[in-house]
C-alpha positions as CSV (number, residue, x, y, z in Angstrom):
1,X,-0.1,0.3,0.2
2,X,1.1,3.6,-1.3
3,X,2.2,6.2,1.6
4,X,-0.9,7.9,0.3
5,X,-3.2,5.5,1.9
6,X,-1.6,4.5,5.1
7,X,-4.0,4.8,7.9
8,X,-7.3,3.4,5.7
9,X,-9.6,1.2,7.4
10,X,-8.2,-2.0,7.2
11,X,-11.9,-2.9,6.2
12,X,-11.8,-1.1,2.9
13,X,-8.2,-1.6,1.8
14,X,-9.1,-4.5,-0.6
15,X,-12.3,-3.1,-1.6
16,X,-10.1,0.4,-2.5
17,X,-8.0,-2.2,-4.5
18,X,-10.5,-4.0,-6.2
19,X,-12.1,-0.6,-7.4
20,X,-8.9,1.0,-8.6
21,X,-8.6,-2.3,-10.5
22,X,-12.0,-2.2,-12.2
23,X,-11.4,1.3,-13.0
24,X,-8.3,0.3,-15.2
25,X,-9.8,-2.7,-16.6
26,X,-12.7,-0.6,-18.2
27,X,-10.8,2.6,-18.9
28,X,-7.2,1.9,-19.3
29,X,-6.2,5.5,-20.8
30,X,-7.9,7.0,-17.7
31,X,-5.5,9.3,-16.0
32,X,-5.7,8.3,-11.8
33,X,-5.2,11.5,-9.8
34,X,-4.6,11.1,-6.4
35,X,-6.4,13.6,-3.6
36,X,-3.9,14.9,-1.2
37,X,-6.4,14.6,1.7
38,X,-6.4,13.2,5.6
39,X,-8.9,11.1,6.5
40,X,-11.8,13.0,7.5
41,X,-12.5,14.0,11.6
42,X,-16.2,12.7,11.1
43,X,-16.7,9.1,10.4
44,X,-19.9,9.9,8.2
45,X,-17.8,12.1,5.9
46,X,-16.1,10.3,2.8
47,X,-12.5,10.4,2.4
48,X,-11.5,10.9,-1.0
49,X,-8.4,9.2,-2.4
50,X,-8.6,8.8,-6.4
51,X,-10.3,10.3,-9.0
52,X,-10.1,9.2,-12.8
53,X,-10.2,11.7,-15.7
54,X,-10.4,11.8,-19.4
55,X,-9.3,14.4,-21.4
56,X,-12.8,16.5,-21.0
57,X,-12.3,16.2,-17.0
58,X,-13.6,14.1,-14.0
59,X,-15.1,11.2,-14.5
60,X,-15.3,9.1,-11.5
61,X,-13.5,8.6,-8.2
62,X,-13.1,6.1,-5.3
63,X,-13.7,7.3,-1.7
64,X,-13.7,5.5,1.8
65,X,-15.9,5.5,4.8
66,X,-14.7,3.2,8.3
67,X,-16.6,0.2,6.9
68,X,-17.1,0.7,3.3
69,X,-16.0,2.4,0.1
70,X,-17.6,4.5,-2.6
71,X,-17.3,4.6,-6.2
72,X,-18.6,7.8,-7.0
73,X,-19.6,9.5,-10.7
74,X,-19.1,13.3,-12.0
75,X,-22.1,12.9,-14.4
76,X,-24.0,10.1,-12.2
77,X,-27.7,11.6,-13.0
78,X,-26.7,10.6,-16.8
79,X,-26.1,6.6,-15.6
80,X,-29.1,5.3,-13.7
81,X,-29.6,2.1,-15.4
82,X,-32.5,1.0,-13.7
83,X,-30.3,-1.6,-11.4
84,X,-30.7,0.4,-8.2
85,X,-27.3,0.2,-7.4
86,X,-26.5,4.5,-7.9
87,X,-27.5,6.7,-4.9
88,X,-27.8,10.2,-4.1
89,X,-29.8,13.2,-4.4
90,X,-27.3,15.8,-5.6
91,X,-27.7,17.8,-8.7
92,X,-25.2,15.7,-11.0
93,X,-23.2,13.1,-8.6
94,X,-24.2,9.7,-7.9
95,X,-22.4,6.8,-5.9
96,X,-22.2,3.1,-5.8
97,X,-21.8,1.9,-2.0
98,X,-19.2,-1.3,-2.1
99,X,-18.7,-3.5,0.8
100,X,-16.3,-6.5,-0.4
101,X,-14.3,-6.8,-3.5
102,X,-16.8,-9.1,-5.3
103,X,-19.4,-5.8,-5.2
104,X,-17.0,-4.8,-8.7
105,X,-18.0,-8.0,-9.9
106,X,-21.5,-7.3,-10.2
107,X,-22.5,-6.5,-14.0
108,X,-24.5,-3.4,-13.1
109,X,-21.5,-1.7,-11.8
110,X,-19.3,-2.6,-14.8
111,X,-22.3,-1.2,-17.0
112,X,-22.4,2.1,-15.4
113,X,-18.4,2.5,-15.2
114,X,-18.3,1.7,-18.7
115,X,-21.5,4.2,-19.2
116,X,-19.6,6.8,-17.4
117,X,-16.6,6.2,-19.4
118,X,-18.3,6.6,-22.3
119,X,-19.8,9.6,-21.7
120,X,-16.6,11.0,-20.6
121,X,-15.7,14.1,-17.9
122,X,-16.8,16.7,-17.7
123,X,-20.7,18.0,-17.4
124,X,-23.4,19.0,-19.9
125,X,-25.0,21.0,-17.1
126,X,-24.6,24.4,-17.0
127,X,-24.6,26.9,-13.6
Protein backbone atom coordinates (compact mmCIF):
# COMPACT_ATOMS: atom_id res chain seq x y z
CA UNK A 1 0.00 0.00 0.00
CA UNK A 2 1.37 3.41 -0.91
CA UNK A 3 2.30 6.12 1.55
CA UNK A 4 -0.78 8.05 0.45
CA UNK A 5 -3.14 5.32 1.60
CA UNK A 6 -1.56 4.57 4.96
CA UNK A 7 -4.13 4.78 7.71
CA UNK A 8 -7.03 3.61 5.58
CA UNK A 9 -9.58 1.47 7.39
CA UNK A 10 -8.43 -2.15 7.20
CA UNK A 11 -11.96 -3.21 6.21
CA UNK A 12 -11.92 -1.13 3.04
CA UNK A 13 -8.35 -1.55 1.78
CA UNK A 14 -9.13 -4.63 -0.37
CA UNK A 15 -12.27 -2.94 -1.72
CA UNK A 16 -10.31 0.18 -2.68
CA UNK A 17 -7.68 -1.88 -4.50
CA UNK A 18 -10.41 -3.82 -6.34
CA UNK A 19 -12.10 -0.55 -7.33
CA UNK A 20 -8.84 0.89 -8.69
CA UNK A 21 -8.30 -2.27 -10.73
CA UNK A 22 -11.90 -2.22 -12.04
CA UNK A 23 -11.56 1.37 -13.26
CA UNK A 24 -8.27 0.60 -15.01
CA UNK A 25 -9.77 -2.47 -16.71
CA UNK A 26 -12.70 -0.44 -18.05
CA UNK A 27 -10.67 2.68 -18.88
CA UNK A 28 -6.95 1.93 -19.12
CA UNK A 29 -6.37 5.31 -20.77
CA UNK A 30 -7.86 7.23 -17.84
CA UNK A 31 -5.60 9.28 -15.61
CA UNK A 32 -5.56 8.30 -11.93
CA UNK A 33 -5.20 11.41 -9.79
CA UNK A 34 -4.62 10.89 -6.06
CA UNK A 35 -6.28 13.35 -3.71
CA UNK A 36 -3.90 14.96 -1.26
CA UNK A 37 -6.15 14.60 1.72
CA UNK A 38 -6.12 13.10 5.16
CA UNK A 39 -8.72 11.06 6.98
CA UNK A 40 -11.74 13.21 7.81
CA UNK A 41 -12.50 13.99 11.43
CA UNK A 42 -16.04 12.64 11.13
CA UNK A 43 -16.74 8.99 10.37
CA UNK A 44 -19.73 10.20 8.33
CA UNK A 45 -17.53 12.12 5.88
CA UNK A 46 -16.04 10.38 2.87
CA UNK A 47 -12.25 10.27 2.56
CA UNK A 48 -11.69 10.96 -1.15
CA UNK A 49 -8.70 8.97 -2.39
CA UNK A 50 -8.55 8.90 -6.20
CA UNK A 51 -10.30 10.48 -9.13
CA UNK A 52 -10.14 9.35 -12.72
CA UNK A 53 -10.21 11.73 -15.66
CA UNK A 54 -10.20 11.66 -19.42
CA UNK A 55 -9.22 14.53 -21.69
CA UNK A 56 -12.52 16.33 -20.93
CA UNK A 57 -12.40 16.15 -17.14
CA UNK A 58 -13.28 14.04 -14.12
CA UNK A 59 -15.31 10.89 -14.74
CA UNK A 60 -15.36 9.01 -11.44
CA UNK A 61 -13.64 8.71 -8.09
CA UNK A 62 -13.03 6.37 -5.19
CA UNK A 63 -13.53 7.29 -1.57
CA UNK A 64 -13.87 5.46 1.72
CA UNK A 65 -15.76 5.47 4.98
CA UNK A 66 -14.79 3.33 7.99
CA UNK A 67 -16.84 0.31 6.86
CA UNK A 68 -17.34 0.70 3.09
CA UNK A 69 -15.97 2.40 0.00
CA UNK A 70 -17.77 4.45 -2.64
CA UNK A 71 -17.33 4.64 -6.37
CA UNK A 72 -18.71 8.05 -7.28
CA UNK A 73 -19.54 9.51 -10.67
CA UNK A 74 -19.33 13.16 -11.64
CA UNK A 75 -22.10 12.78 -14.27
CA UNK A 76 -24.05 10.30 -12.17
CA UNK A 77 -27.54 11.58 -13.00
CA UNK A 78 -26.90 10.56 -16.61
CA UNK A 79 -25.95 6.98 -15.68
CA UNK A 80 -29.07 5.52 -14.06
CA UNK A 81 -29.55 2.07 -15.56
CA UNK A 82 -32.49 0.97 -13.41
CA UNK A 83 -30.32 -1.34 -11.28
CA UNK A 84 -30.89 0.65 -8.09
CA UNK A 85 -27.16 0.73 -7.38
CA UNK A 86 -26.66 4.46 -7.91
CA UNK A 87 -27.36 6.52 -4.81
CA UNK A 88 -27.51 10.21 -4.08
CA UNK A 89 -29.75 13.16 -4.63
CA UNK A 90 -27.44 15.95 -5.73
CA UNK A 91 -27.69 17.86 -8.99
CA UNK A 92 -25.10 15.75 -10.82
CA UNK A 93 -23.14 13.20 -8.78
CA UNK A 94 -24.19 9.68 -7.81
CA UNK A 95 -22.31 6.86 -6.10
CA UNK A 96 -22.26 3.11 -5.64
CA UNK A 97 -21.59 1.65 -2.19
CA UNK A 98 -18.96 -1.09 -2.17
CA UNK A 99 -18.68 -3.38 0.85
CA UNK A 100 -16.53 -6.19 -0.59
CA UNK A 101 -14.20 -6.62 -3.57
CA UNK A 102 -16.84 -8.95 -5.08
CA UNK A 103 -19.21 -5.97 -5.41
CA UNK A 104 -17.02 -4.78 -8.31
CA UNK A 105 -17.86 -7.98 -10.21
CA UNK A 106 -21.58 -7.16 -10.34
CA UNK A 107 -22.56 -6.70 -14.01
CA UNK A 108 -24.48 -3.48 -13.23
CA UNK A 109 -21.37 -1.91 -11.64
CA UNK A 110 -19.34 -2.70 -14.75
CA UNK A 111 -22.13 -1.32 -16.97
CA UNK A 112 -22.23 1.95 -15.03
CA UNK A 113 -18.43 2.28 -15.19
CA UNK A 114 -18.40 1.67 -18.94
CA UNK A 115 -21.22 4.15 -19.49
CA UNK A 116 -19.47 6.78 -17.35
CA UNK A 117 -16.34 6.58 -19.47
CA UNK A 118 -18.31 6.55 -22.71
CA UNK A 119 -19.97 9.82 -21.60
CA UNK A 120 -16.60 11.21 -20.62
CA UNK A 121 -15.59 13.80 -18.11
CA UNK A 122 -16.97 17.22 -17.55
CA UNK A 123 -20.60 18.12 -17.34
CA UNK A 124 -23.39 18.86 -19.73
CA UNK A 125 -25.03 21.12 -17.14
CA UNK A 126 -24.32 24.81 -17.02
CA UNK A 127 -24.44 26.95 -13.87
